[in-house]
N, C-alpha and C positions, 0 to 999 in steps of 0.2 A: 577271235572269234570263230564260232563254228558252225557251218549252216549243217544240218543234218536231215535227212529224207529218206522215204521208202518205207514206211511202217504201215504194214497192213495186219492185223492181228492174227496169228496161229497158235497163241497159248492154248493149252489144255484146258479143259473143261475140270471142274473142281470133281476129285472123289467124293465117296461118303469119309465122313470123317473118323477116326479109330476109337473105338469105345472109351479108351483109356488115354486120349491124347493127353500130352502135358508137353512142358517145356523142359530144358535141360540146363543145370548151374553150370557156372564157369568152368570148373574141373571136370563135368561130365561132358562138355562141349569138347573140353580139349581131349579127352580120351576116346572121343568120338571120330577123331582125325584119322585119315589113313596112314599107316606106317610105310617105309622102306620097302616091304615085302606085299604090299597090298595094293599099290598104286600103279599096277598093269604095266608095269616096266620102265615108269618114270623113278628117277633119284626123288627122296624127300627130305625138305628143309624145313622142318618145324620153327615156325614164329613164335616168338614170345608176347603177341600182342593182346590185348585185353579192352575192355569197354572205355578204359582211360586213353586208350591210344586212338579213341574214333575224334579226332579234333575236327571241329568246325572248318570247312571247305567253302571258299567263296565261290559261289555258281551260281550264274543268271541265266534263263531261258526265256526266248520269245518264241511262242507264245510261255506264259508262266506255266499253264498245267504240264508243260513238259519236265518241270523241275524235278519230280519224284523219280521218275525212272533215270534221268540222266544222272543223279545223285548215286543212288543205288548200283546202277550200272558199272558207274566210274571208279567206285570206292568201295564197294561190296558188303555195305551196311545201310542200314536206315535207321533215324532217329527212334528212341525208344527202344533200343538192343539192351538186354540186361547181361548178355553174355557175348564176346565176339573173340574168337581166334583165326587164325589163318595159317597156311604152309605153300612154300612155295615147291614147285616141280623144275626138275633138270631132265632136258629130253635126251634120250640116248643118241640121236641124231646130231647132237649139239646145235641146234638152231639158235638162232639169235634173239630171239623173242621172248618176252617174260609169259609164264604160267604160274596161275596161281589159283588157290580154293580159300574161300572164306565161309566160316560158320557163323551164325547167329541167332542168338534166342532171346525171344519175347514173353512178356507176361501174356497168360492165356487169350486167346483170341486176336492179339495184336499180329502175328504174323500173317494171318489171312487178311487183314487189312491192309498191310503193307503190300502184299502181292495184288490185293485188287487195285489199290493207288496206283504202284507201277504198271499194271497192264492198262488202267483206264488211261494212264498218263501216256503210254504208248499209243493206244487206238486214237487219240486226240492229237497226234503229233505226226503228219504225213510229212511235215518238215519243220525244222527248229533250228534257231540260232542259239548257240551258248557260248557262254565266255566263262574261263577257269584261268588257267597259268598261260596256256598258249593260245594262240590265232590259228584255229586251222578251220578247213572246211571239211566234212564228213558225211558218209552216207549211213544209215541208221536202219537194218533190214530184219523184221521179224522172221525168222525161219519156224520149220515145223517142231510141235511142243518135244520135250524129252520124256520118256516112259515111266521111270518111277517118281514115287511122291504122290501127295493130293493133289498138287496145281506144280505146273512145270512152263517154263517157255523159253526159246531160245534168241540171241540177236546176235547180228553182224555189225559191226561197225568199222568203216572204211576210210581214210584219207591219206594223203600225199602231201607231204612236205620236203622242200630242199633236194628232190630228187629222190626221196625215200616213200617207199608204199609203206603204211601200216594197216595193217588188217587185224582185227579182234573177234572172237566168236566166245560170247558170254553165254551162259546157260545160269538159270535161276530155277531152285526147285523149294519148293515148301513140302515140309513133312511136319504134320503137327504145329508146333508153336516154334520149329527150328527153320531159318531160312540156308540154303546150303547155293552158294555163288561160285561158278567157275568162269576163268579168265583164261584164255589159251590165245597168245599174240604171236604174229610173225611180222618181219619187217625184211624189206629186200629193195634193191634198186629198181626205179621205175623202167630202167632200161632193160631190163632183164627179157628174153625173148617169151612169147606168150606162154608157151607150155611150160616153161622153167618157173614163171609165176604161178601157174597152177599146181605145181608141184608143192610150192612152198605154199600154199593157202592155207591156213589153219583150221583144224578140224577137233571138235570137241570130242574123246573117245567115249563112246557108249560105255564100254565097260566101266573105265574109270568112274562115269557118273554114277552108273548102279551101283559101284562097290561102295562109294563115299554115301550116297542114299541109304542103302541097306544097313552099313555100320550106324548111320544117326538114328534109324527106326529099330535096329536092335536096342540103342541106348535108352531111346524112349521106352519101349516095352518093358527092359530091364528095370526102370526106376518108376515107373507107373504104380499107383497105390492099387494094391490090389480090391 
């Protein structure tokens, strides 16, 4: 069981929708992933996930309104997605945390609804208890919005278990009916000096976010109906 607290909304305001906004097919979504040479110095391992891999995950939250945010942040997709793919990043510094990016596409108008649901969920959750696989107590904090896309938000999740601190920064960007989810995680021993901990804290690379969202938006533009 996990208690999560500290949610003050700083998500970005919606930008004007593109005139030819649409969604992407599974094939188009996979082609929109960053490649090895595009990922801002990270190594890239492409996954083979599809919507068939979006298995239901048993997660409960108290209050229940926190559920949309927790499900998407932890798993990278929301119910109703018609396209789903992800890739994993390897850090040149060989840090032990997991790092990945997921792209999901939705029927017209649904990605905006999903984003609004997640944002509303976060605003209503100054604290939350959630139960999934492990019993952990975590803190969830909204940071400043990301620059690209139609809407965006950034969230930090932190918890400690068995002497190990776990810190994750999530990013969520909506471009038309595509959601781009970023997950940068770091773990380290809780006995490390304060300065060492600060050095290891995860950071969501601005350049990585920008390049991925730009590639998605280029794909949307290329496949839009004239």
